[in-house]
C-alpha positions, 0 to 999 in steps of 0.5 A: 431666444424670443421672449414669447418662447422663454415661458414655454421651457421649464427650468426644472429639468435643468435644475434636476440635472444640476442637482444630481450632478452636484450630488455626484461630485460632492460625494467625494469631498469628505474622503478624498483627502483621506484617500490621497494620504492612503495612497501616499500623498500629502496636502501638496499632492491633494492640491495638485490632484484637485487642480487637474480638473480646472487645468483641463477645464481651462482647455475644454470650457471655452470650446464647449461654450462656443460649441454650445452656441453653434451646435446647441446647449443640449448636445454639449451638456450630454458630452460633458456628462458622458465625460463625467461618467467615464471619469468616475469609472476610472476613479472606481478602478483606482480603488482596486489597483495595488499601491505600487510606489513609483517614487519617494519625495522627502523635502523640507519645502514640499514635505514627504509624499509618494507617487503611486499607480492609484494616484496617477489613475486618480490624476487621469480621471480628474483631468478627463472630467475637467476636459469635458467639464463644461456643464457649469458654463453651458448651464449658465448659458442655458439659464441666460437663454430662458431668462428675462431681466426680471427673473434672471437673478432669481433663476440663477439663485434657483440654480445655486439652490439646486447645486447646494441641495446636491452638496447637502445630500452628497457629503452626508451620503458619503459619510454614511456609505464610507463607514461600511465595510466597503469603504470608499468604493460604495460612495464612488459606485453611487457617484457612477449611478448618479452620473448615469442618471444625469446622462439619461435626464439630459437625453430625455428631458432637457430641451434645446434653447438655441433655435437660431444656432449658427451655421457651422461653416461660419463659426470661426468668424470673429466680429468687432464689438459694438458697445452701448456706452462702452459697457455692453457687448453687442447682442447682434455679433459674436465676439472673440475672446480678445474682443470680450476682454476689451469690454471694460465691464466684462474685464472687471467681472473676469478679474473679480471672478479670478480673485474669488476663485483663487481665494476659494480654491486655496481654501478648498485645498487647505480646509479638508487637510486642516479638518483631517489633521488639525481638527482631527475630524473623521470622514463622517464629521467632514461630510456633516460639515459640508452638509451643514454648510450647504443647508445654510446656503440653500436658506440664503440662496432661496428665500433670503436672496429672493427677498434681497434681489428685489430690493438691492442692485447686483453690485450691492450684493456682490460688495456685501457678500464678498465682505461677509465672505472675507470675515469667514476666513478670519474667523477660521483662524480661531481654530476650533470646531465651534468657530469653524461652524460660525465661519461656515455660516458667514461663508454661506451668507456671503457666498449665497448673496454674492455668487448668484448676483455675479452670475446674473450681472455677467449674463446681462452684460454679455448680451443674449447672443454671446452667452456661450462665449462669455460663460466659456471665457468665465469658465476658463478664468475660473479654471486658471484661478483654480490651478494656482489656488489649488496648488498654492493652497496645498503648498502654503498649508504645508508651510504655514498651516492654519495661517494660510486662511489669512492669505485667503482673507486678503485675496477676498479683500481685493474683491471687496475693493474692486466690487465698488467699481461695479455700480457704474455698470449695474442696473437698478433693482426691480421692485415688485 
């Protein structure tokens, strides 16, 4: 997009769509583990269910990213949001299906669990949402379309803030709604309404940013990359996935992406099980924790990130943020509520400094004409890591309990080491 047109497009409709979408997704976080256990599952089943989204996103994200380059960001965002809406409707139906047992498993390795019809419907719903769930990669490409070098980190920070605001309200709302006589049905109904609101917002308020969309008859053509100093993807040619992987800087970014999401997703599976069974938290307490975590993230990714991003390189913030993030998982080993909240502050500080910087650096290295493709590939990398992390996290927690967090800390330590190589690809911070 020409620079003179970037100022004409407001960022705030997309931020609102991202906010309400995240709020809908985060509604399920406090009670999903309780629901899985009620339907007969255990930590492993919870991990398998959680992995359905990234598994099918691995298929859908590259296609949606590429289609957003060809047909436009708005159309693909609309399709993605429609898939989310329908998946929540299926989720709602699962709550009222009789718990009919299809098979029982009692294993020293896998633990004890049952496969029931409501669980299968939940699996299908999460898979459908993942298949159409390219809204993250497309939103990142949208932000890149309307950003300049001077405001790219700030804009990605705003996107993260809108995400975290959704995570503040969503879990808190779930905790309040779940204690009513309607149980989990009320927060799922709220998620359906929120998804519908997002669909309407996209249709009415999100403008198209791809004014020079490609001819669909030539959309399958793959060109060889032209690099500047061997580091940057050409801004004038569309690259295939193999061409993107050949770029040294992007390959390193994707490896860091993979390790980060591998670590995060082992934690994502293990922590709710840990909170419900080890800490003996209720749905409301788990919802309050996620809301607290998101409040700290908003503070970090708002004024703190805005201040630091003008004075430090993206690579520096990735290194520092990942180091702090790793400490969080070590503190979790202390195993009580107080230190769990201390760990939450470290997680928010580390993630808040690191994640927008990774998004900003990846967008800059991709070049303006490759955003959809590169963001789609990054979405696939995240999904691939999510599959292993979510399943592995549930499996390992069943075996070793709280010590699974030590494995997560080791994975993040690898990110700290690799991030030292990013400085050679980075640009100096923009002083104001």
